[in-house]
N, C-alpha and C positions, 0 to 999 in steps of 0.2 A: 505494497500499500503507498503511496506518496502523498505526504499529507505536509503541513505547512505551521511554522510555529513563528506567526509574528509577534507575538507579546507572551510574559509569563507576565499576566498581573496577580499581585500579591492582597487577596481579600484578607484584610486584615478583621474585619468585622466577623465572618465566617471561619477567620484561619486557616485557609484552601490556598493553593496554588492553582490556578485553571490557565490552562492553554488554548488559545483561539488560531483557528489554522486557519488562514488565510490567502498568506505569499508564497513565498519560497517554500522550494521540497523538505519535505524531512518525512521521518520514520514514526510509525502510529506508535502512543504510546502505550505504557504497559497496564497503565488503566487512566481512568478517567480524570485522575490527580492526586493532589498530594494534601492530606490532610496536617499542617501545621502545628495540631495539637497534639499529632501523634508522630509524625515523620521524623524521621532523625536527619541533620544535616553535618554533613562530613566535610570539613576543610581538608582540601587536594592540594593546597599550598604550603611549603617553606618560607619563612621568613628572612624579610631582608635588612639581613648586619654587616656587621666586617667580616663574617665568616661565610659568606655568600658567595656559592662556586661560579666561577664564569672560567670558558673555554681560555685555555693558557695562552691564548695569542692576544688576547685582550687587552689595550691597552691601561684599563681602566676597572676598578670595582667599583661595589657601591659604598658610597660615600655620605654622612648625613652632617650636614652642620649645625651646630644649635646655631638658633640666634635671639631667641630669648627663651628663660627660663626662671624666672623671678617675681617678685610681688611687685607690682607698679607703682608709682609715686600715690595713683590711686586705692593703694589702699589692695586692689584684685589680684590673683596670680594669674600670670600667662605666660603659655608657654607656645615657639614656633621656631620650625626647622627650613633648612634649604635641602635638598640631596641632589644627590648625583648620581648616575646609573648606565652605565651600557645598553640598549635593548634586549640584549640573550644574556641571560645568566640569570641565575636562581630560577623560581619557579617563571615561566614566562612564556607567551605565544610566539611563534612563527607566522608574522603574515605571508600570504602568497608570494608576496614581489622579495622575499627574500631569496630565491632561488628562479624565480619566472618573472622577467620582464613584461608588465605590461600589463600585472595582475592587481589583485585588491591587494592596497595599501593597509595598516592598521585600521587607520581610521574609516574605510570603504568597505570592511566585511562586513555583510550583513548582520546584526544582534541574531537574528533566527538560525543563523548555521552555528553560534556559541552557543545555544542551548539546546538540548536534546536526550534520548535515552543512549545508553551506555551500554556498551559493549564489551567486558571488562575480559581478556584474553589473558589467561595466567600461563606464564612459564617458567615460574619458577623451581619448579624442577628441573627444569634442561639448562637456564640461566648463566651454574658454575660453568658450563664448558667454556671453552674459549670462545669470545667474543660471539656468542648465540644470537644469531639471526629467524626471526620468527619467519615460518616456510608457510605457502599457500596449503599444507596439508594441515598444519595446526589449523590454521583459522577453520579449515574445513571441519576436523575434528569438534572443533568449538560447536560450527554449525548444527554437526548430529545431534548432538543434546541441546540445543537451543534452538536451532532453526535460522533460516538464513538471515543474514544480518542485511538490515533493509536500510534503503537509499535515505539519507541524509545523517546516521548514528554516528555518534564520537564516541571512537575505537579506542579502549583504552587498553594500552599493553603494561601488564605487571611482570614486572621479572625479579622484585623484591631488594632491588638496587636504593629505593626510598631510605633503607634502614642503616644504610652507609653515610647519609646522610649529616652531618658534612664533613668529614673524616675524606677531604681533600684523594690521598693517596689511595685509599679502598673504594672511593665514589670512581674515579676517572680510570684506576690502574696505573695512574703516575701523577707524579705533582714536577716536574721541571716546570719551572716558568719559562713562556713563549715558546716551548715545545710542543705541538699536538700531536706529532708521530706516534707517541707513545702509548699512546690513548689504548683501555680494553673494558669494553663494557658491551651488554649484548642490547639489542633492538630488532628494528623490522627490518625483513630480507626485503629484497627486489621484489622475488614472486609473488610473497604477501602484500607487498605494498598493489602491485598492479592488480591482482584481485579486489583487494579493498576499493583501491581509489576506482579503479576504469572500469571492473565488473561490480562492485556493489555500491559504489557511487556515495563513500561517506563524504560526511561532511566537515569529519577531524580525524589526524592522529595522534593519539595521546602517549607519552610513557614515563616511567620514574625515573628516565636515567637521564644524562646531559644532552642526547640528541634522538632523533626519529632515525637516525643512519648509527651503524655499528659504531664500537669506539676507533676501529681501525679502517673506516672510509677513509679513500680519499676522493672520489667523485662522488657523496654525496646524492647518489643516485632517489634513494626514497623522499629525500627532501623534493628532486626536481620532476619524479611523478607525480606526487602529493602538491606541490606550488603550480605545475604546470595547469594542473584541474582546481585551480583555486580553492583546494583541502589545505586547511589550517594545521599547524602543528603545535602540539602544545607539551613541552617540555619539562624536567626537573618537578615532576609531580608527587604531592609526599602522600602518605595514608591511607593508599591501595590497598592492603589489606583487608578493610573494614567493606570493602565493596562487595556486592555479589554477581556472580558472569552476565546476571539479568536484572531487570526491575529496577536500576537507577537511573535517576535522571541528573546529566551535568551541565552547571551552567560558568562558562569559563567566561569571564570579565577583563580584558586588558586595559590598561591605560589607550585611550583614545586619542594616538599621535598623528596628528597628518603629515602625510607622505612616509610612516615610519614604515619601515620592514620586519617593527615586533615591539614589544615593551612588556614590561612587569605584569603580572597577571593575578590575580586571584579566584580560585575555582573553588566550587563546590558541588558536592553530590548530595542529593535529597535520596533517602531511601524509605520506602513505604516501608512501615515495621514487621510487613509479613515476610520481606524478604529474610528478616535475621533469622 
């Protein structure tokens, strides 16, 4: 079924989240809505601070500068900061323009593409193998249990790597400054990316490692496949152990940076109680 999510309305009076389907293609909801009085909300983002992990070749990292943190002459307390950070680091979004000229920038991505049902593919049992890459067979095995992944789905690859955060050496496989040639971590493989992006027409590829390409990739083929189809990437996701294989909805909203190739991300998952 090809549906669309134009808005995620928080109905505070009734305590429900409802979905209006009027525009871009979306996958079918697992249920009519979420009752916020019973639904669980899981934070899928790591905090940004001095330990936030960035790509080894990044010229800078996250910096928070205190502007004010004191009692004012008027007698009340006032706090304010400025921050500086590269687009790609920590829990963040890759806009399609990241690896595909002319595709959506961060501010051009329809919000309806960033809200949707999640398909969580668990490879923790294989992720310990050298730079394991999700295969098309892995995807089909998941589908044999859960049904075919539908258009507009937000795919989340669970490797277990989020438990290594923020240990840079364990998370990236190497901590040599300025050198990305020694990285080792699992992620998506080319055949799985083609199946998910070209055939299944998913909206998002997410992962709890530093990249939707595996650590030793030099051609970034998964980025190129995904971004060419305006498919978004979510990297360095957190707390994926709490998500069921299916039944959750993900909301992944980045900073709306005009012309941006990505940006810091606050992502959450909404879990109906019956999935626990």
